[in-house]
C-alpha positions in Angstrom: -78.9 -71.3 -20.4 -79.6 -70.8 -16.6 -77.5 -72.0 -13.8 -78.7 -74.9 -11.6 -78.5 -73.8 -8.1 -77.9 -76.7 -5.8 -77.8 -74.8 -2.5 -80.3 -72.0 -2.1 -78.4 -70.6 1.0 -75.3 -70.2 -1.3 -74.0 -66.7 -0.5 -73.3 -65.7 -4.2 -76.9 -66.2 -5.2 -79.1 -63.1 -5.2 -76.3 -60.5 -5.0 -75.1 -61.4 -1.5 -71.3 -61.0 -1.1 -69.0 -63.9 -0.9 -68.3 -65.1 2.6 -64.5 -64.4 2.2 -65.1 -61.0 0.8 -63.7 -59.3 3.9 -60.4 -61.3 3.6 -60.2 -60.3 -0.1 -60.7 -56.7 0.8 -57.9 -56.8 3.4 -55.7 -58.5 0.7 -56.5 -55.6 -1.7 -55.5 -53.0 0.8 -52.2 -54.8 1.8 -50.9 -56.3 -1.4 -49.6 -54.6 -4.6 -48.0 -55.6 -7.9 -47.8 -54.3 -11.4 -50.9 -56.4 -12.2 -53.2 -57.7 -9.5 -56.7 -59.2 -9.4 -58.1 -60.3 -6.2 -61.5 -62.0 -6.2 -63.7 -63.8 -3.5 -66.1 -66.4 -4.5 -68.5 -69.1 -3.0 -69.3 -70.8 -6.4 -68.1 -74.4 -5.4 -66.7 -73.4 -2.0 -65.4 -70.3 -0.3 -62.1 -68.9 -1.7 -60.1 -65.9 -2.5 -58.2 -66.1 -5.7 -55.1 -63.8 -6.0 -53.8 -63.4 -9.5 -51.0 -61.1 -10.4 -47.8 -60.4 -12.2 -44.6 -58.5 -11.1 -44.2 -57.0 -14.6 -46.7 -54.8 -16.5 -49.1 -56.1 -19.0 -47.3 -54.6 -21.9 -44.2 -56.5 -21.0 -45.8 -60.0 -21.4 -44.9 -61.7 -24.6 -48.0 -61.6 -26.9 -49.9 -60.0 -24.1 -50.4 -63.4 -22.4 -50.6 -63.6 -18.7 -48.6 -66.8 -18.3 -45.8 -65.2 -20.4 -45.2 -62.7 -17.7 -43.7 -63.0 -14.2 -47.1 -64.3 -13.0 -48.5 -66.1 -9.9 -51.8 -67.4 -8.6 -52.5 -67.9 -5.0 -55.6 -69.2 -3.4 -56.9 -68.9 0.2 -59.7 -71.2 1.3 -61.3 -72.3 4.6 -59.1 -74.6 6.9 -59.5 -78.4 7.1 -61.2 -78.8 3.8 -64.4 -76.9 4.8 -66.6 -76.0 1.9 -67.7 -72.7 3.0 -65.9 -70.1 5.2 -67.3 -68.9 8.5 -66.1 -65.6 10.2 -65.8 -67.8 13.4 -63.1 -69.9 11.8 -59.8 -69.0 13.5 -57.6 -70.0 10.4 -57.6 -70.3 6.7 -55.2 -72.1 4.2 -53.1 -70.5 1.6 -51.3 -72.1 -1.3 -49.5 -70.9 -4.3 -51.3 -72.6 -7.3 -48.8 -71.9 -10.0 -46.2 -69.1 -11.0 -43.6 -68.3 -13.6 -40.5 -70.3 -13.5 -38.6 -67.1 -13.9 -39.4 -65.6 -10.5 -36.5 -65.0 -8.1 -38.0 -67.1 -5.4 -40.8 -69.3 -6.7 -41.2 -71.5 -3.6 -44.1 -70.7 -1.3 -45.1 -73.4 1.4 -48.8 -74.2 1.8 -49.6 -72.7 5.2 -52.7 -72.8 7.6 -53.0 -70.0 10.2 -54.7 -66.8 11.2 -55.8 -64.4 8.3 -53.5 -61.6 9.2 -50.5 -64.0 9.3 -51.5 -65.6 6.0 -51.6 -62.2 4.3 -48.3 -61.3 5.9 -46.7 -64.4 4.4 -48.1 -63.6 1.0 -46.9 -60.0 1.1 -43.4 -61.1 2.3 -43.3 -63.6 -0.6 -44.4 -60.9 -3.1 -41.8 -58.4 -1.8 -39.2 -61.0 -2.3 -40.2 -61.5 -6.0 -40.6 -57.9 -7.0 -38.6 -56.7 -10.1 -37.2 -53.4 -10.9 -38.5 -52.1 -14.3 
């Protein structure tokens, strides 16, 4: 079954990198956790999806991600824009969901400059790290 392409200028069509790939790469360099996957996409709109856990995969009950000390964070263009432009001065970040067993599970939705958004994510992650 083939995908129906609604917008031929969509950047993920034809092997072109997602518009937020540069932000995802900055996040990969700055953030660390026992398990961490960072992906940029432009499928329905531009976003960076940060999916991680503070404990190693072998510590998750039955090997299920949600049974670990997990979190999912999304970064997307400010003010509800569908696609990101490098000219945009700000992005929005939100903690989508996380384990109820984290030390500090609260993370306020924030819109600001990319570097400040990544710094807030890093600070939140450092406050939830676990000693294994």
